[in-house]
Steps between C-alpha positions, in 0.01 A plus 500: 500500500702244689314204350372391831148368537290781632306244719829379659603595849842528652495138636416352162138421563227658309203695639286203378707268722435696816235363736191710511246546782128542414375793693138403437506177683191487731572274787133445564470299185614179676200272541337577836394145565856366443645775719271400792578135458873574491500732808229365742642377827396447856729576795510622850529880508728684748225472766461124463170532306447275190493729205444459121691706256475520122564757225260577219757661283866596520688823463522842639190623669373153582555274789405182673153478662564366841230422763424267797373165394201551738387795271569324160158340464324832563741680266411255219140532572529883471651449157219253400252775605664753261492238216122456559394847607751740361721756690335661802664809661518504884682754721843388624554436872676228700405234257534120480676372185153420350367838595818661351448323171138636492620848579797529262393287196490700174481425139741739323552464121417125511721430808334400826705637791454456874699479824493255789616765755548870517795706621843587379653240265183312419485408137190428294428172324444567129306254301370538141128534515448226239691253731343614826245214529770243421724642763239500770411141406863402540522671836177329614649162404805566720309591824499147637869446396599828669312413818650156497851638460440743783380216729819311416707808589307546822555133587869530432525814722323311780738205458796734522370677810449153668863414435633797677 
């Protein structure tokens, strides 16, 4: 034997010194309410429509929920209906965001999932079922703020158009 430490590497660090990556980290474990609070914003979309956007979780396979502010109150109402009445299944067509929630909402292994819109690239919201009521209550509390922010954006856009 050469007398070298079997745990030593060529560069003089030991295997124990190397950084390790946990392959079992579940990105959906971040608190859903905190994620919504950190990511919710209101802005004009590419068509000049005030839109609200927020994420319910982070990571691969998830994305922001984005919808026109005009549809936000109905969207939250649809979620409230689910809190009170359970998940109802409706055939998917050309649906509003509220109708899309009603159509796509599922409880799979303790995770409530739903989409705001269909089509390629649409990502589901994922909310732990034991936090669903709290998330919906949070969203309900933001409706007036979202609508006010949209009005402010609309007023700013009108002021900008008047200056041209």
